[in-house]
N, C-alpha and C positions, 0 to 999 in steps of 0.2 A: 671909292670900295664898293663891290657889289652887295646887294641886299636882297633876302627873299623876299618876295611879293605877297602882300594881304590879299588870300586866293579863298574863296568859298570852297566847299565840298562839292558844288556843282561845278563851277571853274575848274578844279581839279580833274573831275570826270571829261570834260569836253575835253580839254588837254590829252588826256592818256586816250581818248578814242581816235585822236587823229594819230596815234602809235597801233592803231587795230583792237584795241581793250575795249570788249564789249562789257555791259553788265550781265551778270548772270546767276547773282542773286541777291538778295537782300533782307535783310532782319533788323528791322528797327531803323536806327540813324545810320548803319554801317551795311555799306554797298561794296558787294565783291565785283571785282571787275577780271577778266580772263580774255586770253587770247590765246591761239593755238597757232603754233609754229608750223613752217611745212614740213618738219620730220615729225610731228606729233604730239610735241613738247607742249604742256600746260603752265601757262605763266598767268600768277592770280596777285594781286593785288587788293587789299581793301583801306577804301575811305569811308570818312566818316561826314557825314551830308547833315548840318543842322541849319536847314533854312538857307539864309544867305549871310550867315555867320561867316566872318572869316576863320580861316580853320587854325589854330594855335601856333607859332614860329615852331616850335620843336615838334610838335606833329607834322607839318609840313613836311619840315626837312626830312625826318625820317620816312614820309610816303616818296620824296626824292630820292633819295636815298636807295629804297625797295626798289624804285622805278627802274633806276639806274643801272640794276642788275640785269635788266631786259633790255634796256635801251639805252643807246650811247648817249652818254652823260651831255658832251657837247649838243647832242641835239636836244635836249631836255632845257640844258642851262637857261636858255633865252623865253622861257616859259615861264621859267619859277623864280627867276633870278631879274632883279633890275640893276644899271648901271649907276645910279644917283644915291 
């Protein structure tokens, strides 16, 4: 059964950068990412970064759900889930 990987905030940001998101602001441990589509629409996400500590599972699931509004879920899935 697929399980969420244990990812740190830095790892999540690296994944989202592969899909065109860039850091546009940071306040404390929260990093705001944004990408602008070809039609000028702004797509924004927030990721908590606490060093190299893994993000809690519920928070990670929430980030995945929010990101899947902008990126096809089947493209995100291999980055966030493992088959074992």
